[in-house]
N, C-alpha and C positions, 0 to 999 in steps of 0.2 A: 504493500500500500504506500502511496506517496505521502510524504510527511508535510501536511498543510497546517500544522498546529499554529504556526505564527500567523497565518492568514486568518484563522478563526479567532485567535486572541485579539488581533487588531480590529477585526470586525466587531467583536463584542464591545471593545472600548468605544468605538464611534456610535454604534446603534444605541448603546446604553445611555451615553451622554446626550446625543442629539435628538433621539426619538422617544425612548422609553421614559426617561426621567421627566421630560416636559409633560408627558401624558399623565403624570401622577395627579395633576390638577387640570382636568379637561375643560372645565368651565369656570368662569370667574366674572365678577362684577366689581367695579371700583368702590372703595369706601370713601366717605367724605372725612377729611382730617382737618383738625384745628389744633392750635398750639398756644401755650403760655410759657414764657421764659421766666424762671425764678430770678429775682434781681441779684442774689448773691449766693449764700449757702443754701443747701437743701431745706425744704420747708416740711412741716407735718403733712401727712396724707390728706387730712381734711382741708387744709388750706390749698393744697395743690389741686384737689378735685373741684373746689369752689371757685378757683381763680378764673377770670374771663379769658376766652380764647379768641384767636384770630385765625382765619383760614390759612391752610398751607397745602401745597400740592406736592405730589411725588416728584422727585428731582430737585426740590428746593433745598438750599443749604440750611443747616441749622447747627446750633451748639457751639458756643465759645468754649475754649479749653476749661475743663473742670466745672462747667455749668450744668444746670438741671433744667430740662424742659418737660412740661406736662402736655402730652398729646391726647386728644380725644378722637376716636374713629367711630363713625356711625354708618349704618347701612341697613338694608332690608333684604331678607332671604327671598329670592324669586319664587313664585308659586310653583314653577315647574321643578324646583329642587326638593320638594316635599318628599320625605322618606330617605333622602340621601345623607351622606356624611358631609357636613359643611364646616369649614374652618376659616377663620380670619388669618390672612397672611400680612404680617406687620414687619416690614424690612426697614430697619432704622438706618441702614447704610453702613453698617459696621463691616470690617474686613473679615471675609470668610477664612483667611489664613491666620487670623489672630483670635480664633474662637475662644480659647481658654482665657484670653485677656479681656474680652469684651462681653462679659455677662452684665450688660449695662441697661437692661430695661425690665421693669416689673409691671405687670398688667393688673389692674384693679377693676372691679365692678363699681357701679355708682354708689353703692352703700359702703365703700371702703374696704370690702373684703378682697384679699389678694387671690389672683387666679393662678398665675405662673410667671416664671422669668422668661426673658427673651435673650437670645444671643445669635451670632451669625448663622449657626446651623440648627437653630431651634426658633423659628419665626412664626410658628403656627399657634393658634388658640382655637380649641374646639368650641363651636357655638351650637352645633346641632347634630345629634347622632341617634335617631334620625332627625333631620331638620323639619321644621314646620314652615310651610310656605307663608310668606308675609311677616315672619318673625322679625322684630326690630333688634338690631345689634348695636350695643353702645358699650364701648370699652375705653378705659383710660390707661395711659402708659406713663409712668415716671421714668424718663429716659435721661441717662447721664452721658454727657459728651466728654468723657474722659479721653484725653489724647493718647494715641499710641506713641510711646517714647522710642524713637528710632535706636536700635541697638548699636552701641559703640560709636554713635555719632553725637558729639557734645551739642546740646541744645538747651534752650531756655524753657522747655515745656514742663520740666519737672517741679516747678513751683508756681502756684497760683499767682504769686506776686510778679512773675516775670513772663508768664505764658502768653500774654496778649489776648486778643478778642477774635481772631480769625475763626470763622466757622470750621468745624472739624469734619462734618459729615453732610451727605445729601440723602434725603429720604428716598428709599427704594419703593418696592411694590407695596401697595396698601389696598388689598382686595379681600372680598369674600370669594371663596372658591370651593368647588366640590372636590372632595378627596376620593379618588378611585383606589380603594384598598387593595383590589386585585393587582393593579399595576404597581402600587407601592410594594406589595409582597414580591412581585416579579423582580423588581429592582433588587431587593434584598437577596432573593434566591441567586440571581446572576452575580451579584457582588461576592457573596460567600463562596460560590463555586469558582468564580474567576480568580479570586485571591488565593484560594486553596490550590488551585491548579498551578499558579505561578510559583508556589512555594514547594511543590513536589519535585522530586527528581524526574528527569525527562523520560526514563525508561519504563517505570512501572505501568502495568495495564490500567490502574486506577486513573492515571492522568489522561490516558487516551479515552477512557470511558467518559470522563467529565467533558473532554473536548467534544466528543460526538454528541453528548446530551445537550451541550450549549449550542452546537450547530443546529440540532433539530429544533430547539426552542427558538432560535433566531429565524429559522425558516418558517416557523409557525406564526411569527409576528407579522401582521400586515402593517407595514410602516406608514400607511395612510390612515390606518384605523387601529392604533395600538390598543385602545381600551376594549374594543370588541374581541380582540384575539389574545389578550393577556392570559386568560384562563387556559387556553390551549397551549400556550407557551409554557406555562407553569406545569402542565401535565407532562410535558416532555422532560422535566427536571425532577419529577417526583421520585423516581426510582433511585437516582444517584444521591439525592438528599436523604433517602431512607436507609441507605446502606450503613450498617452500624460500624463504629470504630473497632479496631482490634483490641483484644483484652488488655494488652500491655500499653495502651495509649496513655500518654502523660495526662495527668488530671490537673485542671486549672480551676481554682476557686476564684471566680470573678466577684469582686466586691465593688458595688456601686460607690463612686467616690468623686469628689470635686476638691482637689487641692486648692485651698484658698490662702494665699499669703496674707497674713494679718496686716502687713504693709509691705510695699515694694515699689512698683512703678505707679503707685497711687498712695494717698495718705490714709491714715487710720479711719478717718470719717467715711471714706469711700468703702472701706472693707465692711463697715456696718451694713451698707446697702448691698454689696456684693453677696454677703451671706444671706440677706433676706431674699434676694432674687433667686439664688441657687436653692435654698431650702424650700421656697414656694414651688419652684419647678419640680423638685424631687418629691415633695409630698403629693403633687399632682400625678407624677409618673407612677408612684407607688400605688395609687388608687386604681390605675389602669392596668398594672402588670403584677399579677398575684405572686409570681416567683421571684421577683426582683427584690433585692436587699440593698439598702443604701447606708453608708457609714460616714460619719463626720467626727473629726477630732476637735481639739481646742475648746475647752470649756469657756474661754473668754469669748469665743464667737457665738456660742449659745447665749451667753450673757448679753452680747450685743443686741441680738434680736429680742431677747426677753425685755430689755429696757427700752429699746427704740422701735421695735416692730412687734408689739404683743399679738397682733392679729395673725402674723406669720408664726410666731412662737407657739400659739395655741395649736396650730396644725402639726407642728413638729412634735409637741408633747403627745398628741394623740397617736401619731405614727410610732413614736418611741414605745408607748404603752402597748401597741400592737406587735412589737418586736420586729418591725420592718425598717425603721429608721434607727440606726444603732450608734449610740455614742461610743467612741473608741479613744484609746490613747491615754486617758487619765491625767493629762497635763493641762495647765492653764493655757499655754500656747505650745505650738511645735517650736520649741526653743532651740537656739544654738546650745550645744552641750559642751563645747570646749571652754568658753569663757565664763559662764555663770559660776559664782562661788559655791561652796559646799552647801550652805543653808539655802541659797537661792535655788539651787537645783533641787533640793529636797522640797522646797515650798512649791515649785512647779507642780509636783505630784500632790502635795497636801491640798492645795487650792483646787486643782483640777479634779482630783478624785472626790473631794468633798462636794463639789458642785454637782457632779453626776450622781452621787449618792443621795443628796438632798432633793434634787430636782426630779430624778428618774428612778431612784433605787438601784442604780447600776454601779457595780464595783468592778472596774476594768482589771483584767488580768494581763492585757496586752498594752504595750507602748507602741505608738504609731508615729514614726518620724521619717517619712519617706525622703524629705528634701534637706535634711540637716547636714552641715558640711563637716562630717567626721564626728567621732564619738570618743569622749574622754574616758580613760581607763577606770575612773571612779564611778562611772554610771551604773554598772551591774549591781553593786551593793545598794545604791539608792533605789533602783527599780525593785529589788527584793524587799527593802525596808518599807516601801510603799504598799506592799502587798500584791505586787505584780510579778510575772514570771516569763513573759514573752516580749520580744522586740521585733519590729519590722522597720526596715529602711531600704532605700533603693540607691541613694546617691553615690555609694561607694563604687558603683559601676562606672562612674565618670572618671575614675582615677586615670592619670596620664600615662603612667609607666608600667605598673604591675597590675595584672588582673587578679582580683581576689579569688582564692582557690575554692571557695564554698558558696553555696546558696542557702543551705540550711546547716546550722552548726551551733555549738555551745560557745558563748563568749564569756571569757573569764576576766574579771576585773582585778584591781590591785590587791584586794583583800582575799581573793580566791572564790568569790561568788561567781556562779555560772548562770547565764541566762540563755534560754533557747531562742535563737535568732534566725530570721529569714530575710534574705535579699531576693525580691522577686526577679526571676531570670528574664521576665518580659522587658526589663531594663527601662521602664517608664512608670511614673505614677499617674500618667494621663492616658492609659490604654483606651483605644477606641474600638476594640474588637476587630481590627483589620487583620486579615489572614496573615499578613507579614509579621505582625506582632505576636500572634498566637503561635505561629510556627517557630519564630525565634525563641520564644519561651521554652518550648520543648527541646529544641536543638541545644540551646545555651545552658540548660540545667546541668550543673556540675555534679549533682549527687545521684545521677542515674544509676540504677542497679541496686542502690541502697534505699532510695526514696522515690516516690512516684508523683508527688504533687507540689504545686507552687501556687502563688497568689498573684492575681492581676488586678490592681486598683484601676477601675474602669470609669472613665468620664473625663470631660474637659475640665481643665484646672489651671492653676496658678492664680488666675483672677476669677475662678469659679465657672459655673455653668453646669457641670455635672454630667450624668449619664443621659443619653438620648434614647428615644424609643427605637431608633435604628440600631443602636448598640445592643439593646435588650433583644431585639428580633434576631440579630446575627448570632448572639450567644445561644438563643434557642435552637438555631439550626446547627450549631456546633456541639450541642449537648451530647450527641452520640453519632458522629459522622466519620465515615472511613477516610483515613488520611489526615485527620485533624486530631489534636488533643481533645479530650472531653472537657467541656466547659459547663459549669453550673454555678449558681449564685450561692454564696456563703457569707456569713458574718466573719470578721477577723477572728473572733474566739473559736468559731466552728472550724475554721481552717487550721488554727494552731493546735487545737485538740486532736484533729485527725493527723496532722503532720508529726506531732510529737509521739502519738501512739504508734505510728508505723516506723519511726526512726529512733530506735532504742539506744543506739550508741553513736551519735553523730560526732564528727571531728570537733576539736577544741581550738579556738583562737585565743591567745593570751595577750592581754595588753590593749592599748588604744586601737580603735578602728580609724586609722589615719586616712583622710581623703587627700589623694595626691593631686590636688587642685584647690583653687580658692584660698590659697595660703595668705593672700593679701588681706583677707577679711579679719585677720588678727590685728591689723593696724589701721585700716581705713576708718575715717570718721572718728578721730581721736576723742572729740568731746562727748560723743555718745558713749564711748567706752569708759571715759573718766566719770561721766554721770552715773553709769551703772555701778562702777566700783565704789564710788563714794556713797551711793544710795544703799548698797548692800551693807556697808559697815555702819552707816547711821542707823539702819534698821536694827542691826545687832545691838547697838548702844541703846536705842529707844526701848527695845524689849527688856533689856537687862535692867536699866534704871527704873522703868515703869513697874516691872515686877518687884524689884526691891522696895520701891516706894509703897506699893500696895501692901506687901507683907509687913514692912516695918512701920508705915505711917497711915495705913488704910486709905491711901490715895486711890481714887477710882481708876481702874485699869482701862486704857483707851482701846478696847477691843475693836470697835468699828473703824477708828482711824487707822490702826495698824493693818487691819484686814484690807482696807481700801488702798493704802500706800504700798503694801506688798503686791497687790494685784497690778497696780500701775507699773511697778518696777518689773514684775514678771512679764507683763505685756511687752515691754520694751526689750526683753531678751529674745523676742521672736527672731528667727534665723535670717531675716533680712534687715532687721533694725540694729541690734547689737553688732552684727558683723560689718555694718557700714555699707551695705549694698543697696540702699534705697535712694529714692530721689531726694532732692534738696529739701522739699517740703517736709518730708518725714523727719529728717535730722534737725531741721530748724525747730520743729515742734518738740522733738525729743529734748533738745537743749533747754527749751523753756520749761518743759515738764519736769526735768530733773532739778531745775532751780527751785520750782515750787515744792517738790518733794523734799529737797534739802531744807528748805525754810520750815516746812511743817514738822519734819523730824527734829530739827534743832529746837523748835519750840517745845515739843514733847519731852525732849531730853532735859532741857533747862528747867522745865516745870518740875520734873521728877527730882532733879538734883537739888533744887532749892528747898523742896519739901523735905528731902533727906538731910541736907547739909545745914539747915538753919540759916543763919545770917549770911548775906552774900559777900562778906569780907571775912577772910580767915586763912589759916595756914594750910588747910587740907584740900586735897585734890582727888578727883575720881580717876580710877584706873579701869578702863573697860576691857583691857587685854586679858587673855586667859593665863597670864603668868605675872609674877612680881615685876613691877615697872617703877623705877625711881623709888624703890623701897616700899611701895604701896602694894598690898596683897591684891590678887586678881579679883575683880568685881567688887572692890571696896573703895572707900575714901579715907585718906590719911595724910600724914605729913609727907611732903615731897623732899626727897634727898637732893642735895645740890648736885648739879651737873659737874662732871670732871672738867676742869679748865683746860683750854687748848691754847698753847703758845704759838704765835705766828712770828717767825723771824725771817730775815732775808737769807736767800740761798746763794752760795758762792757760784758765780757764773750767771746770775740773774734768776729771778723768780723768788719763791718763798718755800719755807719749811713749816708744816703744821705738826705739832707734837703734843700729845696729851699723856705721855708716859706709857701708853699701851700701843700706840701706833705713831710712826713717823712717816709723814707723807711729803714728798718733794714735788713741787710744781715749778716747771721751768718758765723762762721768760715768755714763752708762747702760750702759757696757760695749760700746758699738757702735763699730766701726771707721769713722772719718770721713775718714781720709787714709792712703794707702799711697804714699809718694813714692819713686820710683826715682832714687837719687842719681846714679848713673853716667849715666843718660840724661836727667836733669833733667825727669822726667815724672811727673805724678800719674796714678795708676791708676784712681781712682774718679771718677765724674762729679760735677760741682759739686752740693753740697747732698745727696748721697746717703750712705747708710750701708751698710757691709758687715758680714759676720759676723752677719747678721740672721736670727734664727730666725722662721719663719712657720708658722702652724698653720691648716690648712684642714679643713672638714668633708669626710668621705670615705665616701659611701654610693653605690657604683655601682649601676646598674640590675640587675645580676646578677653572678654569679661574684666574690663579695666579695674573696677573697684574690688573685684573678687580675687584676681590672680596676681601672683608674682612669679614670673618665669625665671629659671635659674640663670639665664644669660644676663640678667641684670648685673651679676657680679663681674662681668667681663670688663667693666669700666667703673672706676671709683675715683672720687676726688677727696683727699684728706683735707679737712678744714683746719689748717694749722696756723693760719695768720690771725693774730689777735688785734682787735681795736684797742683793748686795754687789758691789763692784768694788774689788779690793785689789791692790797691787803688792808684789812680792818682789824688791827691787833686787839682792840678793845672787845670786839665781838668774836674774835677767833676765826675769822673767815677770810677766804680769798675770792675775789670776784673777777670774772673773765667776760669780755665781750667780743663777739665776732660778727662779721657780716659776710654774706655770700649771696650771689644772685640778687633777688629782690627781697631777701629775708635777713633777719638779725637774730642773734641768740645771746642770751646772758646766762651765766652759770655762777652759782655760789657753792664753794667747797668748804666744808668744815668737818670736824671730827666729833663723833658721838660714841663715847666709850670705845668699843672695838670696831667701829664702822667709820668708813669714809663716806660722808653724806654729800650727795651731789644734787643740787636743785637746778633744773634747766628750764628756762623760759624762751620759747621760740615764737617770733612773729613771722609766720610762715606764709609766703606768697610765691611758691614755686609751682611749676606745672610738670607733671609726669616725672617726678623725682622721688627718691626714697632715701630718708634720713636715718642713719644708724648711729648708735653710741657704742664704741668698742672698748673692751677690756681684755687685753692679752694676759694670760696667767701662766706662771711657771709651775705647771702641774701636769703630772703624767696620769691620765685617766682615760680608759676606753669607754666610759659611760658617765653620764651625769644625771642628776635628779631634777625633775621639774614638778613643782607643786600642781596637783589637780584636786578634784573634789575629795575631801576626807582622806588625804594622803599625798603621795607623790609617785611618779613612775620614772623609770630609767630609760634614757635614750642613748644610743651609741654616739660617740664623738667621731667615729670613722665612717667610711662609706664602702665597707667590704662588699656589700650586695646592692642590687638595684633598689631593694626596699629601704635600705639605710640612705642611699643616695637621694631617694625621693623626699626625704624629710629635711630638706635644706632650709625650711622655715617651719617653726613649731610653736606650740602654745605652752605657756607657763602662767600660773596665777601669780602669787606674790614673790616667788623666789625660784632661782635655779641654784644648784649646789654641785660643786666639783670636789673630789676628795682623793687623796692618797692615804694609805694607812697612817693614822695619827694626826693628819692635818688636812684641812679643807678650806674652801673659799665659797662664799655665797654672794650672789648678786640679787638684791631685793628691790622691788619696784612698788609704786603706788598707783600706777594707771596703765601700764603697758602689758601686752600679752605676747605679741610676736617676738621671736628672737631666732638667732642662728648660732651654731657652734661649729668651729673648724679646728683642726689640729695639724701641726707641722712638727718635724724633728729638726732641730737646729744643728749647726756645724759642731757645737760643743757636745752633742749627744743628748741634750735635754729636749723635752717636749714643750712646745708652746700650744696651749689650748686657749682659743680666743672665743669669748662670748660677746655677742653684739645684741643690744636691745634695739628693737625697731620702734622708732619714735613717730615718724610721720610719712605719709604718702601724699600723692597729688594726682590721682586719676581724674579723668574728665567725664566719665560715664559711670553711673547715671546722673551724677552731680558735678557739673563742670567747674564748680568752685570748691571742691572737696577740701575741707580743713584749712582754707585760707583764714588767717587770723592768729590770735595769740593762744599759746598752749603752755601748760606748766607740767613738768615731770619731776619726780623725785626718785632717786636711786641710792642704794646703800651698798657699798662693797665691804664685805666682812672677811678679812683674812683670819685664818685659824678657826673658822666656824665649823662646828659639827652640825649635823642635820637639824638637831633640836634648836640650835642657835638660829638657823635659817628660818625655822617655823616661827620662833618668837619674834625675830626681827620683821618678818612679814606682817605680823599683826601690829607691831609697833609703828611701822611706817604708814599703815593704813588707818589706824584708829586715832581718835582725838587725843593729843598728848596731855598728860597730867599737868595742870597749871593751878597754882593755889587760888582759892576763891571762896571757900565755905568754912564755917566755924566748927562744925561737928564732924567727928569721924563716923564712918559707916562700915559696919561689918558685912562681909560678903554673905550672900544667900547660900553659897556652897563653897566648901574648901576641898580641893582635889590635891592629894599629896604627892602626885607624880607628874612632872612636867611633860612626860611623854604622852599623857592623857590630857587632851586639849578640849576645852569647853567650846562647843560650836554655838550653843544657844542657851539662854536662860530666859524663860517666859512663863506666863500663865497659860494654862490649858485653854484651847480654843473653845471648849464647850461652855465656858463661863462658870465652871464649878469652883474656881479658886485654887485648884490644884496647881502645883508648880512643876514645870517641865524643865529637865536638864538634858541636853544632848551633848555627848562627848565622843571623841574618837581617838584611837591610837595614832599618833602623828609621825613617829620616827621609823616605822617599818619593822618593829620587833615586838616580842611579847611584853606585856606590861601589866603590872598589878597596881591598883590604886585604891585608896580609901576615899570615898565621897562622903563628906560630913555635912548634912544640912545645917544651916545657921538659923533654923526656926524649928518649932515643935512640929515634927512630922508624925502623922498617924499611920505611916506605912508607905510602901512604894510598889510600883509595878514596872516591869520592862515592857515597853510599848513599841508599836511601829511608828512610822512618821506621822500618821494621822492620830496618834496618841490613843490607839486602841490596844488593850492588853494583849500580849503575846503569850503562848504556852510557856511552861517552865523553861527558863533560860539559865544555864549554868554559868554564864558570864557575869552574873550579878547575884550576890547573896547578902543577907543581912549580917552585920557584924557590930554588936553592941547597938549604939544609936546611929550607926552609919551603914554604908553599903560598900561591900568589897567587890571591885571589878577585876576580872581577869580576862584581858583582851588579847585577841590574836592581832597580828600586824594589820594596821589600818582598820580595825573593826570599829563600826559605828554602833552606839547604843543610845537609846532614848529612855530616860527614866522619868516616871511620873510620881510625884510625891503628894499625897493627901495632907492637908494641914489639919492639925487637931482643932477641935471646936474652940478651945481656949485661945488658940492663936488667931482666930478670925475676928 
């Protein structure tokens, strides 16, 4: 037989596109449209419905950037359409190729009840099935003219203040139309078979069988009268669609999904409406499709519609109660997991899970993070402590260099906790049920032979939209189809239960899940990162002093304020806000929000302090750190020990010497540090001939994803900023000040000594473009690995590049410190606001090893914010020679928390005394349930076994070991009563939450 397959395939493409698809709506009449443009920000639904309209025609331009228009469409169903299926087609003019970004219309009835959302591939609204002749149609659309931000092209559209007023769109088709369901189904039959055919090898008989069936179907179609012949064409395809899949076919759990970034190329206010549009659309689809299951994560997004679109939320709650709309993930937002601190990462689960429990009675076992940019090694323990056990993500498939070896596996964190984890091999969190995607999932699945199933998040997303009826129909055809994986709808929990049951001994991956991409997100938008770090530590202080004041002085605990402020900070940890990858509008608002958060928290802290400390003038100061600081016990207020004086003298050859008896630091005439001598250990910190506190400037134009990526070739060129505008000493204050200028920017630094640390404060007035600023510290230390702080502990990374996996980690994340050590001696670099860093090593001619750590200070990408980080920034770093890992932990808290300064009359005893510095207090607070119980969370911070006695400083009526949601856990041998205290015996990095009831007498 002659091979004419290509001829048939090409024929299918043309006939389907040019003849069959247009016949889906064989008859139509125009709708009358009118419009009202909201003058500024979005208005309430009632106001939008009541506003006066002016006529508008199809083809007319509409919509200034970030504007809102209310459209009304009206029409009458023709009498001859009675008994047919009739739909309103409302094409707002959005880009079909940007479907997941333009879920920008919500349809309402005149009474204000929502109907469904609109997007470029979902423009229909059912008005009659069957239709009634003469029926009047009246629909209203809240349409947002959010601009498409051109990828990688710097522009002013990313902020309402700069976007201008040029209309963004033209109205498309506005019709009432008859839906021919037979033709619609023929389209789906042909698409499924055609896509399947293209994914099959060329030789099997099944492919030839499909080709011939398609040929017969196309022959059966009268191209001049498709509607009359669609049924005959479908009959030609029935047999090939009914042939069942082979028994060993891969199993795909389709999960209805709409990934919605809580902010990204749109501001937070627009996400509120994106969620409303998508959920309205999905509840409508659930009503039509009995097998379909939809899932949505991010408790904050449910809260958005609860507060702003209660009429939509009511439908969501009804669908959740029916088990069809499934809350998943159990986090407040789909957060970045690299940069949030220990408590913040824990509170993502506390607030997310509690919302789902209180609103829906759902206690999620799964964590849903498809788009997060890598996963910190401390996360498994947090997941388990929150009462969850499964994790889903997809983003690791984006890695540049190494392909991850598993799709289903156990992920082991720093403390040994293991979490059953799945990466969908479909390699997208916006699956559309295209045959190419489904075939790729089966081919790509790395655990074949040991496991048989994977998950496919199905629906348009990023900006919402969700699953379409076409996707549901295609899935139904692939439920049991020869040549295809078997596709069926599941909830995430149903998938994980099945996957875990069949895969009893999956492989184990130990340590962080590092994404070999988007490394620049550890540095972009510095003020957002600084706001987050400052907020996290202020929240710690506010809870500590408020709890202390409640127990000691009966001050009312600010439950509501702390709950609200935590949720605000958690929202801004979303994986496109904290990483700095959103438009200018988002980060401008974030900076303003963080300022308000800081002001409110400072007021809460001061109120509690003055209640505790009495008069506002006195010798006593508060220590919020989890260790003794300036002689004050942890969590207490007492007299402040005098700081060790630092002498500043002139240096031979120019420059200055700082000396406090513990450290001697030489600063040359260029303002560069040329010696850091540890007096106690008689050891020089810097390699011979090297300089530290060296600012280095690199060009920074990645191949794509400007705000997200740093490509390794940035290192090929570097400018050392060694010329100083001034180097001056202030002997009375014990500091050296340095000024430099470069490009369009300036920098000032202040160097001083604090006990065992060289303190460096850096202020940069930054006005560069596509540059990367680093602060370098070469160390005379031989180490093949170094420690980076992460949530509730630290992880080790190599200093070498033996393998491609190590080479790929040329930019990595640390929280408050990195630490380098030889036996008996180490060095820590501590920061107050930076996360990104790099570490390299060389061997010198003298045989010694130079290990260089560089803190990443600032970047200057132009997309999506062309003015990223222009302005003034402040950084603080401490270099600690002779530091053990415990010293690094303590210094990290010291640099980030409010320093003790005298100011109150009375001393304050701590609520808890922990007698081992290796056991660090993460939080002291009152229980969230308002019971008055006191909660203490601690963790082992040094990476070893630790025993500690925890002694309450109040009358405790007993204690319980709890999970993160403060729910009692079964008997736990890590904590036991000992006299009036609690004995803890902790594994390395183990996290424990203790809940203490207060005796009646104490209340």
